[in-house]
Structures are given as structure tokens and as C-alpha cells.
FIPA-944653 format. One record per residue (C-alpha): x negated, y negated, z. Coordinates in steps of 0.2 Angstrom, whole numbers, plus 5000, padded with zeros to 4 digits. Layout:
N
XYZ
...
***
This chain:
417
515750195058
514050245050
514150405040
512250445041
512150485059
510950625063
511050765075
509750815087
508350915079
508950875062
507450825051
507350645045
506850665027
507050485021
505350415017
504450575022
502850635014
503250765001
501950894996
501951014981
502451194986
501151304978
501551484975
500951624963
501751614946
502251424947
501951324932
500951174937
500951014927
499850854929
501350774937
501350904951
499550874955
499850684954
501250704967
500050804978
498750664977
500050544981
500550634997
498750645002
498550455000
500150425009
499550525024
497950435025
498850265023
499850305039
498250345048
497550185042
499050085047
498950155065
497250095067
497649925061
496949815047
495249725047
493449765046
492949925055
491049895053
489749815042
490249725026
489149575031
488849445019
487249345015
486749235001
485749304986
484949174975
484249194957
484749374955
486149364943
485949324924
486149134922
485749114940
487549084946
487749084965
487749264972
487949354988
487449524995
488749635004
488049765016
488849935017
490349955028
492150005030
493849905030
495649945031
496949845022
498749815027
499349955016
498250075027
497050095013
495150125018
493950025008
492150085010
490550025003
489050145005
487650044998
487249854997
488149764983
487549604975
489049504968
488849354956
490149214960
490249134943
491949214939
492849384941
492349504927
493749554915
494449724917
493449854907
494249984895
494050114909
494950014923
496650074928
497849934931
499050034942
498850204950
500250274961
501050104963
499450024969
499449884956
498049764951
498349584957
496749504952
497049344941
497749174947
496649094960
494949184955
493449074956
492749004940
491448884946
491348714954
491648644971
492948694984
493348814997
493649004993
494149155003
493149314999
494149475000
493849654997
495149754988
495449934981
494949964962
495250114952
494150164937
494250314925
492650414923
492250544909
493350634897
494250794901
494550944889
496350974885
497151144881
498351084867
499851144877
500450964878
500350814868
499250714881
498950534877
497050514874
497050364886
497550484900
496350624896
494950564908
493950674919
494050584936
494850434944
493550334955
494350254970
493150104971
493249934979
493049764971
492749584977
493549424972
493749244977
495349154981
495348964979
496048874994
496748704989
496348555000
498148525003
498348695011
496948675024
497248495028
495548465035
494348325028
493048425018
491648295020
491548295039
490148365049
491348475058
492248545042
491648725044
492148735062
493848645059
494248755045
493848905056
495148855069
496448835055
496149015052
496149065070
497848975072
498748875085
498949035095
497149005102
497548835109
497948795127
499748735123
500348895114
500948985130
501848825137
503548885131
503549065127
505449085125
505448965110
503748995104
503349085087
502149235087
500349205086
499649215068
498049175058
498849025052
497848975036
497649165031
499449195033
499849045022
498849115008
499949275008
500949274992
499849134985
498349244979
498049344995
498949514994
499149655007
497949764998
496549625002
495449615017
494749445020
492849445023
492249265023
492549085019
491349015006
491248825003
490448754987
489848574984
489548624966
489048774955
487448794965
487148884981
488648884994
488748755006
489048885019
489649065021
490749085037
491249265040
492049265057
493349135053
494249255043
493649435047
494449525061
494049695069
495349835067
496849805078
498749845076
499949705073
501549655083
501949505073
503849485078
503649495096
502949345106
502749435122
501749585114
500649445107
500049415124
499449585128
499149665111
497349695106
497349575091
497249425102
495649495110
495049525092
495349345088
494349295104
492949395098
492949315081
492949145089
491449185099
490549265084
490949115073
490148995085
488649095088
488349115069
488548925066
487448875081
486148995075
486148905058
485948735066
484548805077
483648875062
483048705057
481748635070
482448495081
484148495073
485048575088
484248455100
485048315090
486748395088
488248335098
489648455101
490948315097
490148275080
489948455074
491348555083
493148515083
493348665095
492248765106
492548945110
493048975129
491249035132
489649045122
487749035121
486648895116
484848935111
483448865121
483748685127
483148595142
484448525154
484348345147
484648415129
486048525135
486948375143
486648275128
487448415117
489048395128
489048205127
490848135131
491448305138
491548335157
490248465162
489748545179
488048615181
486948695175
487048815190
486248995190
487249155187
486649325189
486249425173
487549555179
488949425178
488649375160
489549515151
491049505162
491149315160
491149335141
492349475141
493549375152
493449225140
494049325125
495849295129
495649115135
496148955124
494848865114
494048705121
494448545111
493148415109
494048265102
494348125115
496148115110
496448305110
497648375123
496548465136
494948395130
494648315148
494448485157
492848535164
491548645156
490448755167
488648765162
487548915168
485748975167
485349155169
484449185186
482749275184
482749255165
480949255159
481049125146
480848945151
481948855149
483249005149
484649005137
486148905142
487948985144
489448865143
491248915149
492948845149
493448755165
494948865165
493849015169
493349045187
491648965192
490349095193
489048975200
489648995218
488448945232
487249085236
485449115240
484249215228
483049325239
481849345225
481749165218
482149015229
482348905213
483749015207
484848985222
486448885221
486948775236
488648725242
489148535240
489148445256
490348295258
***
């Protein structure tokens, strides 16, 4: 029989937050005030954990060339806020330019460990050369200034600083080729590695046998836990190098996730929890970023084929301006229907519904690669040709037969046997 059975209304004090009781006449020490700071941090960490880990806003990454001494590759990180798995808020209030040649050694004012939050930088940090790296943001603690002491205690000079700065730092974690298992030389490498990060849970077969299925996970990211990636880190981007020069690509949405609580041990909670929608948003944004980079070079998008460049497509997405012939050429080898017209009012519901749908495989031998893809043009869109929307055939067809009273050319017609 357990001996620690609690009674109703009896306080549960194990692991509770303990604050210092202040009263007139009490002698306060530095340890007392440290306990008070620790209680504050513990309360904030609980609030952060309730919100879930991920990027709250901002922290967008862009290349920054020829800005650091010696011209190493560099990036600019925009202001933003993230929360790590420990519930710690990591904020950046102004843009920061980071050189990617190597992680700087700790300065004499850096604090390796504060309130049991210990520095884990070291193995796995980027030192130059080719390869795939995970960029993360993590907490950092730095001492600032010197404080006057009263002489009442023999304070260690190393502790007599005026303030502790709760800052952030950025580092790169190398991902070994044997960890991601995707050929690095292929044209679809960026997309294939992104879906290694999204995990098998976004594929069509995940829900086939839920009773024996493992919970969804960001597969490649989770595999790095304990191998350089710690709970204090928040992933921001994948950066691929072909050498010591500018990055081959910077892919943010393959690893960054919006804030969402985790239910990692419950398969059925995985079906309805908000993190699956967060991953769906990441899949959508990852494709849009990559396709925008392709379209930035004149004529490159028209020559691109989905099967060559994308191992998987998101359940729905937008393609920049292509005529019908170019659009059909993009989906060469895949079964498509359309394009038909869709009302502008139906676009947002279509994208939102797609966020929990499985990805579209493009390889000819991939299970599910033979299902249809719906193609749509937005009715009454002013640009000619209008942007193209594609959607998984597992989504209901929005191009049902209808007349458009304003523009006859925007009407859809029922198929007649």
C-alpha cells in the first residue's frame, strides 16, 4: 500500500514553486535573492510550456554576404520570439548578423551554468566546409559590470558582477549524411530532406493501423535529440553548404514550427492535437518558399518538373504564373484534373482544410503517387494567366459545375457521357 496518499484539500508540495518569504528584520543573502529569481524563472517556464515549443513570430533567416571579417558565410536573423521545450522564452529585439565560420569561444564574462541551465555548446558546431547543418537559437547568460561589495562576506571576485544578461545565442549542429539518408547531390535534396524532418506522420499510410502505430514525430529533428540538439534549443532552419562559401540553400520551414503543445505519447491525440496542423502549415510554407526561389530565375519555373525537383508536394499549394500548358508540363507523369475555376471565397477554406491532409508523393513507385491532383484557377482574378492552385485528390473537388453570371469564361461545365 502506498504511504504517500494525499487527502482532499491537502496541498501537493512536491516540485512546487517556492518563493522567499520577505518580512521586516529578515537577513537576506545572495542565495535568498537567487532563490527568488529561480522561482520567477520557474513560473515563466510553466507558462511557456503551456504554450508549447516553437517559433512564436519572426526570427526569419536570410543570407548576408561579405559582412563578416574574412568574408565567411553569414546570415541575418530578424527580430522575433521562440519558446524552447524547457519553457524558456528566447527573444531577439533587433536584427542580428551571424558569421557561420565557427562558434565563438566563451568570453570571460560568459556564465556556463545559471540556475541549472547549463551550456551545451561544443560537439557538432560548424567549423567550415560542406554538409548539412541545423541552425538553432538557445539561451545564453552573460555577466555585465562589476558590483560594489560591503565586506560583510568574502565574495568571490568572479561572482561580484552587477547584472546577469539573459541573452540568446545561435549555433549550427552538423547532420551526418548517414543520419538523413537522402542523396545530397539530387535536384530534390532540399525537398526530400524537408520531408525527413516532417516525418512519416504526414504520409498517407500513417493512419492505416492506428492501434499499432507510433505517434507522429518530426523524425529527423527528433533523431538529433541527444546528438547535439538539446531541449534548450529551438530549430530555426536547415542550411546546406557545398563548401566554405555561400550556402547552397537555407530552408526555414522544414524545421521551424509554430507554438503548439505536444502529446507525444498518445497516437489518438496526435490526430486532433494542434501540432499536426502546425506541421501542415510548415509543409505549405516550405513549398511556397522553395517554389519562389525557383521562380526568381527567369524561365526556370517553366522548365521545372515536379517529379524532378520535389519528392513530395504539400496537400495544396500555389504556383506562380504559368499558362495551362506549362502547368500541365510541371505535373508531367502525375494524374491531374483541370484546371477548372474556383471562387476566390473558396481558396482560404481549401488551404485550411489541406493542412491536416497527407503529402502528395511524386515518385512513380511511391504508394499513393497515382491519385489525382486537382488544378484550379481563381475566377475573376485580374492577372492573365492567373495563379494556379493545386490540391490533393483526397480533398473534395471544388471545381463543381456552375455558371458564373459575371464572366461566361469562368464557368465550369458538368461532364456529359
